N, C-alpha and C positions, 0 to 999 in steps of 0.2 A: 257787087255794089248795087243796092237798090236804086230805082229811078229817083226817089226822093233825095237820097244822099248824093247821088250824082248831080242832080239839079242844085242842091245846096252848095256843092263844091264849085260848080260852074258860076253860081251867083257870087261866091266869094272871089273867084278869079276875076269876074267882071268888075267888081268893086275895087279890087286891088289895081287893076289896069286903069280904072277911072282915077284913083288916087295918084298913081304914077304919072298920068297925063297932067293932072292938076299941078303936081309938084314940078314937073318939067316946065310948065308954062309960067311958073312964078320966077324963074331965073331969067336974067337979062340975055344971056347967051343961049337961047333956045335952039336945040338941034332939031330942025324941022323934019329931017328924015326919021329921027327917033320917034318924034311925036306922031308922024304919019304911020309908022310901023305899029306903034302902040294902039292907035285908033283902029287900024286894020285888024289887029288881034282881038281888040275889044268887040268889034263888030262880028267877027267869027264866033266868039263865045256867045254873044247875044243871039245870033242865028241858031246856034246849037241849042240854047235854052228854049227858044221859040219852037224849034222842031220837036224837042223832047216833050214840051208841054202839049203840043198838038197831038203827039203820039199818045200821051197819057189820056187825053180827052177822048180820043177815038177808041181807046181800049175800054173805057168805062162806059 
């Protein structure tokens, strides 16, 4: 998998997590633990995207 396709996949996963968080927050019976876990995963994906972009910049 090329770095560009890996980045694209991570960005899709990041957006999917954002959508899932938004969906959870629209319900009156929000599971705070689930939302917290989703936000943690979203942050991990964002950190990986940032790391890969920095690696790509330092390579070029």
